[in-house]
Each structure stands twice: as structure tokens, then as C-alpha cells.
C-alpha positions in Angstrom: 0.0 0.0 0.0 1.5 3.4 -0.9 1.9 6.2 1.6 2.2 9.9 1.1 4.5 12.4 2.7 3.2 16.0 2.5 3.9 19.6 3.5 1.1 22.0 4.4 1.2 25.7 4.7 -0.9 27.0 7.6 -2.9 30.2 7.7 -0.2 31.8 9.9 2.5 31.0 7.2 4.1 28.1 9.1 4.7 24.7 7.6 3.6 21.3 8.8 4.9 18.0 7.5 3.1 14.7 7.8 2.6 11.3 6.3 -0.5 9.2 5.7 -1.9 6.4 3.5 -5.0 8.5 2.5 -4.0 12.0 1.6 -7.4 13.3 0.7 -8.9 12.1 4.0 -6.0 13.4 6.0 -6.3 16.9 4.4 -10.0 16.9 5.2 -9.2 16.1 8.9 -6.5 18.8 9.1 -9.0 21.5 7.8 -12.3 20.3 9.2 -12.3 17.8 12.1 -11.1 17.7 15.7 -9.1 14.6 14.8 -6.6 16.7 12.8 -3.2 17.4 14.3 -3.4 20.0 17.1 -0.8 22.1 15.3 -2.9 22.5 12.2 -6.2 22.7 14.1 -5.3 26.1 15.6 -3.8 27.3 12.3 -6.6 26.7 9.8 -7.0 26.7 7.0 -4.1 24.7 5.7 -3.1 24.4 2.1 -1.2 21.4 0.5 2.1 22.7 -0.8 3.8 19.3 -1.6 3.1 15.6 -1.6 5.2 12.6 -2.5 4.1 9.0 -2.9 6.4 6.5 -1.3 6.2 2.7 -1.2 5.7 2.0 2.5 5.2 3.4 6.0 8.8 3.3 7.1 9.9 5.3 4.0 7.1 7.8 4.7 8.1 8.3 8.3 11.8 8.7 7.4 11.0 11.3 4.7 8.7 13.1 7.1 11.5 13.3 9.7 13.8 14.6 7.0 11.4 17.5 6.2 10.9 18.3 9.9 14.7 18.7 10.3 14.9 21.4 7.6 14.9 25.0 8.4 12.1 27.3 7.1 14.5 28.6 4.5 15.3 25.1 3.3 11.6 24.3 3.1 10.9 27.4 1.1 13.8 26.7 -1.3 12.6 23.1 -1.8 8.9 24.2 -2.4 10.0 26.9 -4.8 12.0 24.4 -6.8 9.0 22.1 -7.3 7.2 22.2 -10.6 3.5 22.6 -10.1 
């Protein structure tokens, strides 16, 4: 089963990185439900800025951890380098 790693931009301009096996459902939770992450719940609405499909959970978590280690400047440079 494929997983997705993603980066969201919150209403306050901050970034949130996560991983899931159902990206559409997870985005709905982040923006609409109490079951979304607390960080995004208080910074709604959030906008999907990047997603990447990976083959398994372990890869998704490793990639998510990599994103979380990046500085804001590194995240901005990465997002600006992506073709939409």
C-alpha cells in the first residue's frame, strides 16, 4: 500500500509535515475535524504545498522526519524548486 508524505502551509505562514496512507482524508481532517493534528487545528485553513508518494510506512516516516529537520529557508527553497 502506498503512503504519502506532505507539506502543508498553515494560515499563519508556518509549515507542517506529515505522512498518511490516505492523503485526501487526512487533508480533510486537518481542515475540518477535531481529529486533525493539534498544530494545524489552531492554524486553519491549511493548504497542501507538496506531496510525494512512497512505497511504505517506514519510508514515509523517514522522509517526514527529514522534512521536519529542515529550516524554514530550506523548506521554502525546496517548495520553490518544485514544478506545479
